[in-house]
ChimeraX commands (.cxc) that place a marker at each C-alpha (Angstrom):
marker #1 position -72.53,166.89,-175.00 radius 0.5
marker #1 position -68.91,166.87,-173.60 radius 0.5
marker #1 position -68.39,165.04,-170.41 radius 0.5
marker #1 position -66.62,167.37,-168.01 radius 0.5
marker #1 position -66.59,168.57,-164.47 radius 0.5
marker #1 position -66.31,172.17,-163.26 radius 0.5
marker #1 position -64.34,173.35,-160.27 radius 0.5
marker #1 position -67.49,175.02,-158.92 radius 0.5
marker #1 position -68.80,171.68,-157.97 radius 0.5
marker #1 position -65.59,170.59,-156.13 radius 0.5
marker #1 position -65.80,169.93,-152.27 radius 0.5
marker #1 position -63.18,169.38,-149.61 radius 0.5
marker #1 position -63.33,168.08,-146.04 radius 0.5
marker #1 position -60.88,167.36,-143.18 radius 0.5
marker #1 position -60.65,164.69,-140.68 radius 0.5
marker #1 position -58.25,162.86,-138.22 radius 0.5
marker #1 position -56.20,160.38,-140.07 radius 0.5
marker #1 position -57.93,156.98,-140.71 radius 0.5
marker #1 position -61.46,158.44,-140.67 radius 0.5
marker #1 position -63.81,156.53,-143.06 radius 0.5
marker #1 position -64.99,158.63,-146.04 radius 0.5
marker #1 position -68.58,158.81,-144.85 radius 0.5
marker #1 position -67.60,160.02,-141.46 radius 0.5
marker #1 position -65.52,163.17,-142.40 radius 0.5
marker #1 position -66.69,165.90,-140.01 radius 0.5
marker #1 position -65.38,169.13,-141.39 radius 0.5
marker #1 position -66.11,170.74,-144.82 radius 0.5
marker #1 position -63.91,173.59,-145.97 radius 0.5
marker #1 position -64.44,176.30,-148.60 radius 0.5
marker #1 position -61.30,176.86,-150.54 radius 0.5
marker #1 position -60.01,178.87,-153.50 radius 0.5
marker #1 position -57.70,176.33,-155.25 radius 0.5
marker #1 position -55.56,173.34,-154.60 radius 0.5
marker #1 position -52.71,171.37,-156.18 radius 0.5
marker #1 position -52.70,168.29,-154.00 radius 0.5
marker #1 position -51.71,165.06,-156.01 radius 0.5
marker #1 position -50.00,161.88,-155.77 radius 0.5
marker #1 position -46.47,161.83,-157.50 radius 0.5
marker #1 position -44.85,158.62,-158.69 radius 0.5
marker #1 position -41.89,158.41,-161.10 radius 0.5
marker #1 position -40.91,155.38,-163.11 radius 0.5
marker #1 position -37.39,153.98,-162.42 radius 0.5
marker #1 position -35.53,152.76,-165.46 radius 0.5
marker #1 position -32.21,150.81,-165.70 radius 0.5
marker #1 position -31.12,153.04,-168.71 radius 0.5
marker #1 position -28.38,150.53,-169.24 radius 0.5
marker #1 position -26.22,150.07,-172.29 radius 0.5
marker #1 position -27.73,147.45,-174.78 radius 0.5
marker #1 position -26.58,148.56,-178.19 radius 0.5
marker #1 position -29.47,151.07,-178.76 radius 0.5
marker #1 position -30.62,154.35,-177.60 radius 0.5
marker #1 position -34.08,152.97,-176.87 radius 0.5
marker #1 position -35.38,151.92,-173.49 radius 0.5
marker #1 position -37.35,148.69,-173.29 radius 0.5
marker #1 position -40.64,148.89,-171.30 radius 0.5
marker #1 position -39.77,145.71,-169.45 radius 0.5
marker #1 position -36.71,147.36,-167.90 radius 0.5
marker #1 position -38.75,149.97,-165.95 radius 0.5
marker #1 position -40.75,149.80,-162.72 radius 0.5
marker #1 position -42.85,152.26,-160.69 radius 0.5
marker #1 position -40.75,153.97,-158.05 radius 0.5
marker #1 position -41.96,155.21,-154.68 radius 0.5
marker #1 position -44.80,157.65,-154.45 radius 0.5
marker #1 position -45.65,160.66,-152.24 radius 0.5
marker #1 position -48.62,163.09,-151.92 radius 0.5
marker #1 position -47.85,166.84,-151.93 radius 0.5
marker #1 position -49.49,170.12,-152.86 radius 0.5
marker #1 position -51.01,173.39,-151.75 radius 0.5
marker #1 position -54.36,174.32,-150.38 radius 0.5
marker #1 position -55.33,178.01,-150.50 radius 0.5
marker #1 position -58.36,179.46,-148.66 radius 0.5
marker #1 position -59.77,182.54,-146.90 radius 0.5
marker #1 position -59.53,181.86,-143.16 radius 0.5
marker #1 position -62.29,182.59,-140.60 radius 0.5
marker #1 position -62.15,182.28,-136.78 radius 0.5
marker #1 position -63.96,178.96,-136.61 radius 0.5
marker #1 position -61.87,177.45,-139.39 radius 0.5
marker #1 position -58.65,178.62,-137.86 radius 0.5
marker #1 position -59.64,176.88,-134.59 radius 0.5
marker #1 position -59.39,173.68,-136.58 radius 0.5
marker #1 position -56.20,174.57,-138.47 radius 0.5
marker #1 position -53.87,176.02,-135.89 radius 0.5
marker #1 position -53.38,172.52,-134.23 radius 0.5
marker #1 position -52.38,171.03,-137.60 radius 0.5
marker #1 position -49.88,173.97,-138.21 radius 0.5
marker #1 position -48.33,174.17,-134.91 radius 0.5
marker #1 position -49.01,170.68,-133.36 radius 0.5
marker #1 position -50.51,172.09,-130.24 radius 0.5
marker #1 position -53.61,171.34,-128.14 radius 0.5
marker #1 position -55.38,174.61,-127.49 radius 0.5
marker #1 position -55.23,176.25,-123.94 radius 0.5
marker #1 position -57.77,176.21,-122.42 radius 0.5
marker #1 position -59.50,173.35,-124.31 radius 0.5
marker #1 position -61.40,174.71,-127.45 radius 0.5
marker #1 position -65.03,175.83,-126.93 radius 0.5
marker #1 position -67.34,177.20,-129.66 radius 0.5
marker #1 position -66.72,180.92,-128.89 radius 0.5
marker #1 position -63.76,180.88,-126.34 radius 0.5
marker #1 position -60.45,182.41,-126.87 radius 0.5
marker #1 position -57.83,179.64,-127.00 radius 0.5
marker #1 position -53.98,179.83,-127.18 radius 0.5
marker #1 position -51.84,177.71,-129.43 radius 0.5
marker #1 position -48.03,177.25,-129.32 radius 0.5
marker #1 position -45.62,175.21,-131.28 radius 0.5
marker #1 position -44.75,171.61,-130.16 radius 0.5
marker #1 position -42.20,169.22,-131.29 radius 0.5
marker #1 position -44.60,166.89,-133.17 radius 0.5
marker #1 position -47.35,167.40,-135.65 radius 0.5
marker #1 position -50.72,165.66,-135.92 radius 0.5
marker #1 position -51.50,163.83,-139.11 radius 0.5
marker #1 position -54.85,164.41,-140.88 radius 0.5
marker #1 position -56.82,163.18,-143.87 radius 0.5
marker #1 position -58.06,165.32,-146.86 radius 0.5
marker #1 position -61.10,164.39,-148.88 radius 0.5
marker #1 position -61.60,166.06,-152.30 radius 0.5
marker #1 position -64.58,165.50,-154.45 radius 0.5
marker #1 position -63.34,165.89,-158.06 radius 0.5
marker #1 position -66.44,164.81,-159.96 radius 0.5
marker #1 position -66.27,161.17,-161.09 radius 0.5
marker #1 position -64.17,160.14,-158.09 radius 0.5
marker #1 position -63.52,161.07,-154.50 radius 0.5
marker #1 position -59.82,161.37,-153.69 radius 0.5
marker #1 position -58.67,160.65,-150.11 radius 0.5
marker #1 position -55.18,161.70,-148.99 radius 0.5
marker #1 position -54.12,159.79,-145.99 radius 0.5
marker #1 position -51.67,160.75,-143.26 radius 0.5
marker #1 position -51.10,164.43,-144.36 radius 0.5
marker #1 position -48.99,166.99,-142.42 radius 0.5
marker #1 position -48.46,170.78,-142.88 radius 0.5
marker #1 position -45.02,171.50,-144.18 radius 0.5
marker #1 position -45.54,175.17,-144.52 radius 0.5
marker #1 position -48.31,177.66,-143.59 radius 0.5
marker #1 position -48.44,181.19,-144.92 radius 0.5
marker #1 position -50.99,183.72,-143.51 radius 0.5
marker #1 position -50.83,186.77,-145.81 radius 0.5
marker #1 position -52.72,189.82,-146.77 radius 0.5
marker #1 position -52.62,192.94,-148.86 radius 0.5
marker #1 position -54.51,196.22,-148.73 radius 0.5
marker #1 position -57.94,196.13,-150.10 radius 0.5
marker #1 position -58.15,192.23,-150.15 radius 0.5
marker #1 position -59.38,189.34,-148.08 radius 0.5
marker #1 position -56.88,187.60,-145.74 radius 0.5
marker #1 position -55.47,184.37,-147.26 radius 0.5
marker #1 position -53.97,181.21,-145.84 radius 0.5
marker #1 position -51.86,178.85,-147.98 radius 0.5
marker #1 position -51.07,175.35,-146.62 radius 0.5
marker #1 position -48.33,173.29,-148.20 radius 0.5
marker #1 position -48.98,169.60,-147.21 radius 0.5
marker #1 position -47.14,166.36,-147.63 radius 0.5
marker #1 position -49.02,163.04,-147.32 radius 0.5
marker #1 position -48.48,159.27,-147.50 radius 0.5
marker #1 position -51.03,157.88,-149.89 radius 0.5
marker #1 position -53.88,158.51,-152.26 radius 0.5
marker #1 position -57.12,156.52,-152.25 radius 0.5
marker #1 position -59.80,156.63,-154.91 radius 0.5
marker #1 position -63.51,156.05,-154.11 radius 0.5
marker #1 position -66.91,156.06,-155.90 radius 0.5
marker #1 position -68.75,156.64,-152.61 radius 0.5
marker #1 position -70.65,159.93,-152.45 radius 0.5
marker #1 position -69.23,162.91,-150.60 radius 0.5
marker #1 position -70.67,163.08,-147.02 radius 0.5
marker #1 position -73.56,165.45,-146.55 radius 0.5
marker #1 position -71.42,168.35,-145.29 radius 0.5
marker #1 position -71.53,172.13,-146.03 radius 0.5
marker #1 position -68.72,174.65,-145.30 radius 0.5
marker #1 position -69.48,177.22,-142.56 radius 0.5
marker #1 position -71.00,180.63,-143.46 radius 0.5
marker #1 position -68.65,182.61,-141.12 radius 0.5
marker #1 position -67.53,186.03,-142.17 radius 0.5
marker #1 position -63.99,186.08,-143.53 radius 0.5
marker #1 position -61.19,188.36,-142.45 radius 0.5
marker #1 position -60.22,191.31,-144.59 radius 0.5
marker #1 position -56.93,193.22,-144.46 radius 0.5
marker #1 position -58.27,196.36,-142.94 radius 0.5
marker #1 position -59.33,194.16,-139.89 radius 0.5
marker #1 position -55.51,194.12,-139.15 radius 0.5
marker #1 position -53.32,195.81,-136.69 radius 0.5
marker #1 position -49.51,195.49,-136.57 radius 0.5
marker #1 position -47.39,196.15,-133.42 radius 0.5
marker #1 position -43.63,196.31,-134.25 radius 0.5
marker #1 position -41.31,197.07,-131.48 radius 0.5
marker #1 position -44.11,198.77,-129.59 radius 0.5
marker #1 position -44.99,201.01,-132.47 radius 0.5
marker #1 position -48.18,200.74,-134.37 radius 0.5
marker #1 position -47.26,201.46,-137.95 radius 0.5
marker #1 position -49.67,201.37,-140.87 radius 0.5
marker #1 position -48.89,198.54,-143.20 radius 0.5
marker #1 position -49.85,197.70,-146.80 radius 0.5
marker #1 position -49.09,193.97,-146.75 radius 0.5
marker #1 position -47.97,191.26,-144.46 radius 0.5
marker #1 position -46.89,187.56,-144.53 radius 0.5
marker #1 position -46.56,185.26,-141.38 radius 0.5
marker #1 position -44.91,181.98,-142.26 radius 0.5
marker #1 position -44.53,178.80,-140.22 radius 0.5
marker #1 position -42.14,176.34,-141.89 radius 0.5
marker #1 position -42.08,172.85,-140.24 radius 0.5
marker #1 position -39.38,171.43,-142.59 radius 0.5
marker #1 position -40.89,168.06,-143.18 radius 0.5
marker #1 position -38.48,165.18,-144.09 radius 0.5
marker #1 position -39.90,162.36,-146.11 radius 0.5
marker #1 position -38.28,158.99,-145.56 radius 0.5
marker #1 position -38.98,155.81,-147.59 radius 0.5
marker #1 position -37.97,152.46,-146.16 radius 0.5
marker #1 position -38.67,149.18,-147.98 radius 0.5
marker #1 position -42.15,150.42,-149.00 radius 0.5
marker #1 position -43.65,152.16,-152.06 radius 0.5
marker #1 position -45.20,154.86,-149.86 radius 0.5
marker #1 position -43.35,157.03,-147.31 radius 0.5
marker #1 position -42.48,155.22,-144.17 radius 0.5
marker #1 position -42.21,158.41,-142.16 radius 0.5
marker #1 position -42.90,162.01,-142.44 radius 0.5
marker #1 position -41.22,164.01,-139.76 radius 0.5
marker #1 position -40.67,167.74,-138.87 radius 0.5
marker #1 position -36.95,168.29,-138.52 radius 0.5
marker #1 position -36.85,172.02,-137.90 radius 0.5
marker #1 position -39.11,175.04,-137.44 radius 0.5
marker #1 position -38.69,178.58,-138.79 radius 0.5
marker #1 position -41.33,181.36,-138.04 radius 0.5
marker #1 position -40.91,184.62,-139.99 radius 0.5
marker #1 position -42.88,187.78,-140.27 radius 0.5
marker #1 position -42.67,190.07,-143.34 radius 0.5
marker #1 position -44.60,193.45,-143.43 radius 0.5
marker #1 position -44.35,196.41,-145.73 radius 0.5
marker #1 position -44.93,199.85,-144.23 radius 0.5
marker #1 position -44.73,203.44,-145.65 radius 0.5
marker #1 position -41.24,205.00,-145.31 radius 0.5
marker #1 position -41.50,208.34,-143.59 radius 0.5
marker #1 position -40.32,210.31,-140.44 radius 0.5
marker #1 position -42.61,208.32,-138.20 radius 0.5
marker #1 position -41.41,204.91,-139.47 radius 0.5
marker #1 position -37.68,205.82,-139.79 radius 0.5
marker #1 position -37.10,204.47,-136.33 radius 0.5
marker #1 position -38.08,200.96,-137.50 radius 0.5
marker #1 position -34.93,200.62,-139.72 radius 0.5
marker #1 position -31.60,199.51,-138.48 radius 0.5
marker #1 position -32.71,198.46,-134.97 radius 0.5
marker #1 position -30.00,197.13,-132.62 radius 0.5
marker #1 position -30.00,193.36,-133.32 radius 0.5
marker #1 position -29.60,192.64,-129.62 radius 0.5
marker #1 position -32.43,194.89,-128.61 radius 0.5
marker #1 position -35.35,192.77,-127.23 radius 0.5
marker #1 position -38.36,193.36,-129.51 radius 0.5
marker #1 position -41.59,191.71,-130.41 radius 0.5
marker #1 position -44.27,191.96,-132.96 radius 0.5
marker #1 position -48.05,191.30,-132.78 radius 0.5
marker #1 position -50.12,190.75,-135.89 radius 0.5
marker #1 position -53.87,190.60,-135.18 radius 0.5
marker #1 position -57.05,190.69,-137.16 radius 0.5
marker #1 position -60.43,191.41,-135.64 radius 0.5
marker #1 position -63.81,190.81,-137.21 radius 0.5
marker #1 position -66.66,191.47,-134.81 radius 0.5
marker #1 position -66.20,189.01,-131.99 radius 0.5
marker #1 position -63.68,186.87,-134.01 radius 0.5
marker #1 position -60.09,187.61,-133.57 radius 0.5
marker #1 position -56.74,185.99,-134.47 radius 0.5
marker #1 position -53.68,187.36,-132.49 radius 0.5
marker #1 position -50.23,186.12,-133.47 radius 0.5
marker #1 position -47.50,187.16,-131.12 radius 0.5
marker #1 position -43.78,186.89,-131.83 radius 0.5
marker #1 position -42.06,187.64,-128.42 radius 0.5
marker #1 position -38.55,187.81,-129.63 radius 0.5
marker #1 position -37.54,189.11,-133.12 radius 0.5
marker #1 position -34.30,189.12,-134.95 radius 0.5
marker #1 position -34.77,191.74,-137.74 radius 0.5
marker #1 position -33.04,191.42,-141.05 radius 0.5
marker #1 position -32.35,194.90,-142.51 radius 0.5
marker #1 position -33.91,195.78,-145.83 radius 0.5
marker #1 position -32.87,199.24,-146.95 radius 0.5
marker #1 position -35.80,201.36,-148.40 radius 0.5
marker #1 position -35.30,202.01,-152.05 radius 0.5
marker #1 position -36.88,204.23,-154.70 radius 0.5
marker #1 position -38.88,202.19,-157.09 radius 0.5
marker #1 position -40.47,204.93,-159.12 radius 0.5
marker #1 position -42.68,208.07,-158.54 radius 0.5
marker #1 position -44.99,206.44,-155.96 radius 0.5
marker #1 position -44.77,206.19,-152.18 radius 0.5
marker #1 position -41.47,204.92,-150.76 radius 0.5
marker #1 position -41.93,201.66,-148.75 radius 0.5
marker #1 position -39.96,199.94,-146.04 radius 0.5
marker #1 position -39.82,196.23,-146.06 radius 0.5
marker #1 position -39.68,194.70,-142.67 radius 0.5
marker #1 position -38.54,191.05,-142.30 radius 0.5
marker #1 position -37.81,189.26,-139.01 radius 0.5
marker #1 position -37.20,185.71,-137.75 radius 0.5
marker #1 position -38.90,184.69,-134.48 radius 0.5
marker #1 position -36.72,183.17,-131.91 radius 0.5
marker #1 position -37.46,181.37,-128.63 radius 0.5
marker #1 position -36.69,182.83,-125.17 radius 0.5
marker #1 position -36.08,181.09,-121.88 radius 0.5
marker #1 position -39.81,181.07,-121.13 radius 0.5
marker #1 position -41.53,181.74,-124.48 radius 0.5
marker #1 position -41.84,179.94,-127.79 radius 0.5
marker #1 position -41.28,181.77,-131.07 radius 0.5
marker #1 position -45.05,182.11,-131.73 radius 0.5
marker #1 position -48.13,182.43,-129.56 radius 0.5
marker #1 position -51.45,182.36,-131.31 radius 0.5
marker #1 position -54.58,183.30,-129.53 radius 0.5
marker #1 position -57.76,182.45,-131.65 radius 0.5
marker #1 position -61.30,183.56,-130.80 radius 0.5
marker #1 position -63.87,182.04,-133.23 radius 0.5
marker link #1:1,2 radius 0.2
marker link #1:2,3 radius 0.2
marker link #1:3,4 radius 0.2
marker link #1:4,5 radius 0.2
marker link #1:5,6 radius 0.2
marker link #1:6,7 radius 0.2
marker link #1:7,8 radius 0.2
marker link #1:8,9 radius 0.2
marker link #1:9,10 radius 0.2
marker link #1:10,11 radius 0.2
marker link #1:11,12 radius 0.2
marker link #1:12,13 radius 0.2
marker link #1:13,14 radius 0.2
marker link #1:14,15 radius 0.2
marker link #1:15,16 radius 0.2
marker link #1:16,17 radius 0.2
marker link #1:17,18 radius 0.2
marker link #1:18,19 radius 0.2
marker link #1:19,20 radius 0.2
marker link #1:20,21 radius 0.2
marker link #1:21,22 radius 0.2
marker link #1:22,23 radius 0.2
marker link #1:23,24 radius 0.2
marker link #1:24,25 radius 0.2
marker link #1:25,26 radius 0.2
marker link #1:26,27 radius 0.2
marker link #1:27,28 radius 0.2
marker link #1:28,29 radius 0.2
marker link #1:29,30 radius 0.2
marker link #1:30,31 radius 0.2
marker link #1:31,32 radius 0.2
marker link #1:32,33 radius 0.2
marker link #1:33,34 radius 0.2
marker link #1:34,35 radius 0.2
marker link #1:35,36 radius 0.2
marker link #1:36,37 radius 0.2
marker link #1:37,38 radius 0.2
marker link #1:38,39 radius 0.2
marker link #1:39,40 radius 0.2
marker link #1:40,41 radius 0.2
marker link #1:41,42 radius 0.2
marker link #1:42,43 radius 0.2
marker link #1:43,44 radius 0.2
marker link #1:44,45 radius 0.2
marker link #1:45,46 radius 0.2
marker link #1:46,47 radius 0.2
marker link #1:47,48 radius 0.2
marker link #1:48,49 radius 0.2
marker link #1:49,50 radius 0.2
marker link #1:50,51 radius 0.2
marker link #1:51,52 radius 0.2
marker link #1:52,53 radius 0.2
marker link #1:53,54 radius 0.2
marker link #1:54,55 radius 0.2
marker link #1:55,56 radius 0.2
marker link #1:56,57 radius 0.2
marker link #1:57,58 radius 0.2
marker link #1:58,59 radius 0.2
marker link #1:59,60 radius 0.2
marker link #1:60,61 radius 0.2
marker link #1:61,62 radius 0.2
marker link #1:62,63 radius 0.2
marker link #1:63,64 radius 0.2
marker link #1:64,65 radius 0.2
marker link #1:65,66 radius 0.2
marker link #1:66,67 radius 0.2
marker link #1:67,68 radius 0.2
marker link #1:68,69 radius 0.2
marker link #1:69,70 radius 0.2
marker link #1:70,71 radius 0.2
marker link #1:71,72 radius 0.2
marker link #1:72,73 radius 0.2
marker link #1:73,74 radius 0.2
marker link #1:74,75 radius 0.2
marker link #1:75,76 radius 0.2
marker link #1:76,77 radius 0.2
marker link #1:77,78 radius 0.2
marker link #1:78,79 radius 0.2
marker link #1:79,80 radius 0.2
marker link #1:80,81 radius 0.2
marker link #1:81,82 radius 0.2
marker link #1:82,83 radius 0.2
marker link #1:83,84 radius 0.2
marker link #1:84,85 radius 0.2
marker link #1:85,86 radius 0.2
marker link #1:86,87 radius 0.2
marker link #1:87,88 radius 0.2
marker link #1:88,89 radius 0.2
marker link #1:89,90 radius 0.2
marker link #1:90,91 radius 0.2
marker link #1:91,92 radius 0.2
marker link #1:92,93 radius 0.2
marker link #1:93,94 radius 0.2
marker link #1:94,95 radius 0.2
marker link #1:95,96 radius 0.2
marker link #1:96,97 radius 0.2
marker link #1:97,98 radius 0.2
marker link #1:98,99 radius 0.2
marker link #1:99,100 radius 0.2
marker link #1:100,101 radius 0.2
marker link #1:101,102 radius 0.2
marker link #1:102,103 radius 0.2
marker link #1:103,104 radius 0.2
marker link #1:104,105 radius 0.2
marker link #1:105,106 radius 0.2
marker link #1:106,107 radius 0.2
marker link #1:107,108 radius 0.2
marker link #1:108,109 radius 0.2
marker link #1:109,110 radius 0.2
marker link #1:110,111 radius 0.2
marker link #1:111,112 radius 0.2
marker link #1:112,113 radius 0.2
marker link #1:113,114 radius 0.2
marker link #1:114,115 radius 0.2
marker link #1:115,116 radius 0.2
marker link #1:116,117 radius 0.2
marker link #1:117,118 radius 0.2
marker link #1:118,119 radius 0.2
marker link #1:119,120 radius 0.2
marker link #1:120,121 radius 0.2
marker link #1:121,122 radius 0.2
marker link #1:122,123 radius 0.2
marker link #1:123,124 radius 0.2
marker link #1:124,125 radius 0.2
marker link #1:125,126 radius 0.2
marker link #1:126,127 radius 0.2
marker link #1:127,128 radius 0.2
marker link #1:128,129 radius 0.2
marker link #1:129,130 radius 0.2
marker link #1:130,131 radius 0.2
marker link #1:131,132 radius 0.2
marker link #1:132,133 radius 0.2
marker link #1:133,134 radius 0.2
marker link #1:134,135 radius 0.2
marker link #1:135,136 radius 0.2
marker link #1:136,137 radius 0.2
marker link #1:137,138 radius 0.2
marker link #1:138,139 radius 0.2
marker link #1:139,140 radius 0.2
marker link #1:140,141 radius 0.2
marker link #1:141,142 radius 0.2
marker link #1:142,143 radius 0.2
marker link #1:143,144 radius 0.2
marker link #1:144,145 radius 0.2
marker link #1:145,146 radius 0.2
marker link #1:146,147 radius 0.2
marker link #1:147,148 radius 0.2
marker link #1:148,149 radius 0.2
marker link #1:149,150 radius 0.2
marker link #1:150,151 radius 0.2
marker link #1:151,152 radius 0.2
marker link #1:152,153 radius 0.2
marker link #1:153,154 radius 0.2
marker link #1:154,155 radius 0.2
marker link #1:155,156 radius 0.2
marker link #1:156,157 radius 0.2
marker link #1:157,158 radius 0.2
marker link #1:158,159 radius 0.2
marker link #1:159,160 radius 0.2
marker link #1:160,161 radius 0.2
marker link #1:161,162 radius 0.2
marker link #1:162,163 radius 0.2
marker link #1:163,164 radius 0.2
marker link #1:164,165 radius 0.2
marker link #1:165,166 radius 0.2
marker link #1:166,167 radius 0.2
marker link #1:167,168 radius 0.2
marker link #1:168,169 radius 0.2
marker link #1:169,170 radius 0.2
marker link #1:170,171 radius 0.2
marker link #1:171,172 radius 0.2
marker link #1:172,173 radius 0.2
marker link #1:173,174 radius 0.2
marker link #1:174,175 radius 0.2
marker link #1:175,176 radius 0.2
marker link #1:176,177 radius 0.2
marker link #1:177,178 radius 0.2
marker link #1:178,179 radius 0.2
marker link #1:179,180 radius 0.2
marker link #1:180,181 radius 0.2
marker link #1:181,182 radius 0.2
marker link #1:182,183 radius 0.2
marker link #1:183,184 radius 0.2
marker link #1:184,185 radius 0.2
marker link #1:185,186 radius 0.2
marker link #1:186,187 radius 0.2
marker link #1:187,188 radius 0.2
marker link #1:188,189 radius 0.2
marker link #1:189,190 radius 0.2
marker link #1:190,191 radius 0.2
marker link #1:191,192 radius 0.2
marker link #1:192,193 radius 0.2
marker link #1:193,194 radius 0.2
marker link #1:194,195 radius 0.2
marker link #1:195,196 radius 0.2
marker link #1:196,197 radius 0.2
marker link #1:197,198 radius 0.2
marker link #1:198,199 radius 0.2
marker link #1:199,200 radius 0.2
marker link #1:200,201 radius 0.2
marker link #1:201,202 radius 0.2
marker link #1:202,203 radius 0.2
marker link #1:203,204 radius 0.2
marker link #1:204,205 radius 0.2
marker link #1:205,206 radius 0.2
marker link #1:206,207 radius 0.2
marker link #1:207,208 radius 0.2
marker link #1:208,209 radius 0.2
marker link #1:209,210 radius 0.2
marker link #1:210,211 radius 0.2
marker link #1:211,212 radius 0.2
marker link #1:212,213 radius 0.2
marker link #1:213,214 radius 0.2
marker link #1:214,215 radius 0.2
marker link #1:215,216 radius 0.2
marker link #1:216,217 radius 0.2
marker link #1:217,218 radius 0.2
marker link #1:218,219 radius 0.2
marker link #1:219,220 radius 0.2
marker link #1:220,221 radius 0.2
marker link #1:221,222 radius 0.2
marker link #1:222,223 radius 0.2
marker link #1:223,224 radius 0.2
marker link #1:224,225 radius 0.2
marker link #1:225,226 radius 0.2
marker link #1:226,227 radius 0.2
marker link #1:227,228 radius 0.2
marker link #1:228,229 radius 0.2
marker link #1:229,230 radius 0.2
marker link #1:230,231 radius 0.2
marker link #1:231,232 radius 0.2
marker link #1:232,233 radius 0.2
marker link #1:233,234 radius 0.2
marker link #1:234,235 radius 0.2
marker link #1:235,236 radius 0.2
marker link #1:236,237 radius 0.2
marker link #1:237,238 radius 0.2
marker link #1:238,239 radius 0.2
marker link #1:239,240 radius 0.2
marker link #1:240,241 radius 0.2
marker link #1:241,242 radius 0.2
marker link #1:242,243 radius 0.2
marker link #1:243,244 radius 0.2
marker link #1:244,245 radius 0.2
marker link #1:245,246 radius 0.2
marker link #1:246,247 radius 0.2
marker link #1:247,248 radius 0.2
marker link #1:248,249 radius 0.2
marker link #1:249,250 radius 0.2
marker link #1:250,251 radius 0.2
marker link #1:251,252 radius 0.2
marker link #1:252,253 radius 0.2
marker link #1:253,254 radius 0.2
marker link #1:254,255 radius 0.2
marker link #1:255,256 radius 0.2
marker link #1:256,257 radius 0.2
marker link #1:257,258 radius 0.2
marker link #1:258,259 radius 0.2
marker link #1:259,260 radius 0.2
marker link #1:260,261 radius 0.2
marker link #1:261,262 radius 0.2
marker link #1:262,263 radius 0.2
marker link #1:263,264 radius 0.2
marker link #1:264,265 radius 0.2
marker link #1:265,266 radius 0.2
marker link #1:266,267 radius 0.2
marker link #1:267,268 radius 0.2
marker link #1:268,269 radius 0.2
marker link #1:269,270 radius 0.2
marker link #1:270,271 radius 0.2
marker link #1:271,272 radius 0.2
marker link #1:272,273 radius 0.2
marker link #1:273,274 radius 0.2
marker link #1:274,275 radius 0.2
marker link #1:275,276 radius 0.2
marker link #1:276,277 radius 0.2
marker link #1:277,278 radius 0.2
marker link #1:278,279 radius 0.2
marker link #1:279,280 radius 0.2
marker link #1:280,281 radius 0.2
marker link #1:281,282 radius 0.2
marker link #1:282,283 radius 0.2
marker link #1:283,284 radius 0.2
marker link #1:284,285 radius 0.2
marker link #1:285,286 radius 0.2
marker link #1:286,287 radius 0.2
marker link #1:287,288 radius 0.2
marker link #1:288,289 radius 0.2
marker link #1:289,290 radius 0.2
marker link #1:290,291 radius 0.2
marker link #1:291,292 radius 0.2
marker link #1:292,293 radius 0.2
marker link #1:293,294 radius 0.2
marker link #1:294,295 radius 0.2
marker link #1:295,296 radius 0.2
marker link #1:296,297 radius 0.2
marker link #1:297,298 radius 0.2
marker link #1:298,299 radius 0.2
marker link #1:299,300 radius 0.2
view
């Protein structure tokens, strides 16, 4: 019989950075991942009378951990993830069923990822969220993609801790409501992106010496039907104060993402065929004198 391992048996857990493998507290159900350690070999590639490259003239270069994690978010899971995405401590302090507000901060917390991939457990230390994309499309479940960058990979034969992911109900697209410049248009897809622009720095070490956020861009893209009611959404005055609110409500769970100040990038509606005409809305969120570019209220 072939010796192989199926993805259905894979498990994943999150923890504050430095947590021992046996003490990881939070298991997460996920769809797919591509998190891996990357290390290139450095070669002199010098001139020595041949086109060949001697093995002795190469050495391993610096390494880094990077990849994507895709999952279906729930209220309780987002309560764990928003601080990693935005860097904020919830206000008021998080309680099991309380509505809490998250806002971007200048620093991001590091965390560890534990992946059970059959013969070995892989621990990725000192990870940060480079980009988070909350997206959905009509008729589908809401999806969250996290792009992470980390410092190092550890291999272990210790067993995965006795954890099980939550059984909370996921969000679906028709749980959603969009407010755009005080209108409530129907929409067929949406994508909220938080990009922390992580910069990786290597010093005199084989692993990253520092991983720092150097910028922050928050964007919202939505597609709405193009018609008489939605015609007023196109070519808004760029100086006109406007906001957007994207929220999803599933029973008592709710995630509300408010962008208090928008700068809309015009996208002319075009005819793509016989079907319904659509208007692509795209805006960047900006700060104001008293508001950040994004306020997230999460009710588990």
